[in-house]
N, C-alpha and C positions, 0 to 999 in steps of 0.2 A: 504494500500500500504506500502511496505517496505521502510524505510528511507535509503537513500544512498547519497553519495557525488560524484558529477561529477568532474572528473579531466579534464585536457586539452583535447579538441577534436583534433583528428588528421585527417585532410582531406586526402582522398585517390583519387588521380587523375588517370584517365584512360589514358594510353599512348600507342603509337604504339610500342615503344622500351624503356624499362626501363633504359638502359644505356644512351640513348639520353636524357631522362628526367633528369637523375642525372647530366649529363654533363651540360645541360642548366642551371639548378638551381645552381649548384656549380660554374661553370665558369662564368656565366653571372649575376647571382643574389646574389652571395656571400654566398651560403649555404655551409655547410661542413659536415663532418662525414658521407659520403655516404656509403651505403651498398646495395648489390644487391644479391638476392637469386635466383640463377640459371636463371637469365634473366626474371623471371616471376613477381617478386615483389621486391621492394626496398624502400629506404627512404633516407632522408637527413634532416638536421636541421640548424636553424639560430636563435640566440637569444632566445633559448628555444622553438621555434616553430618547430614542426616536420611535414613533409609532406611525405606521402607514394605514391608510384607509382605502379600501377597494369597494366600489359600488357594486351591489348585487340587488336584484329585484326582491329576492327572498333571502336575506342574510342569515347565515347560521351563526349562532352565538359562540364566542370564544371567551377566554378569561386571561387577564394579565394579572399576575401576582407581584406586587411591588414591595420590596423591603425598604423601610424608612426608619429614621431615628426615633420618631415618636408618632404614633397613629392618632393620638387623642386630638391634637390640634387640627389635623386634617379632617377628622371625623366631625368636629364642630363646624368647620368651614363648609363641609359637604351638606350638613344638616341645614345650615343657614342659607345655602344656595338652593334648597328645595330639591336636591337630587334624590332619586329613589334609592333607598338603602335596602338591600335584600338580606343582609346579615349584619345585625347591630354589633357595635364594638364589644368585644369580650376577650377575656384571657382564655387561652386554649391549653389543654393538657400537654401539648407538645412544646410549650414554652414561648408562644407568640401571643401578642395582643393584636387583634386584627378585626377588620370589618370588610364588607364587600358592597359595592354599589353597582348600579346598572346604567348603561348609557342609553340614549334614545333608540338605538338599533337592537338592544337586548344583550349587548356584550357585558360581561362581568369584569369589574376592576376591583382588585383586592389591595388593601394596604395592611402591612404587618410590621410590627416592631418586636424585637426580642425582649422578653421579660427579664432577661439577665442584665439588661442595660447596655 
């Protein structure tokens, strides 16, 4: 097998409307640098994480699980923004404090912080 180095993976979320996905991530979750190619494909980034959006008539839900320093502040911001929370913030038996939200196309976005600090 040829040796190679993996770079950062970029999740590609299926969305009903690329601009709607960009607006949600940029306006509600603090992403920036949005780009949109003819309404069919686009992307945005935050803190070096890139997310791409691909237009699909009937999108299939995916999940992105983000590790963060503290989930509580993000949770409060998400609640204040009126974003649908599908799994409220809670400490998990596996050592994470986490919650999950849903974007307008039905994708799940999780945020998790280690309980160990």
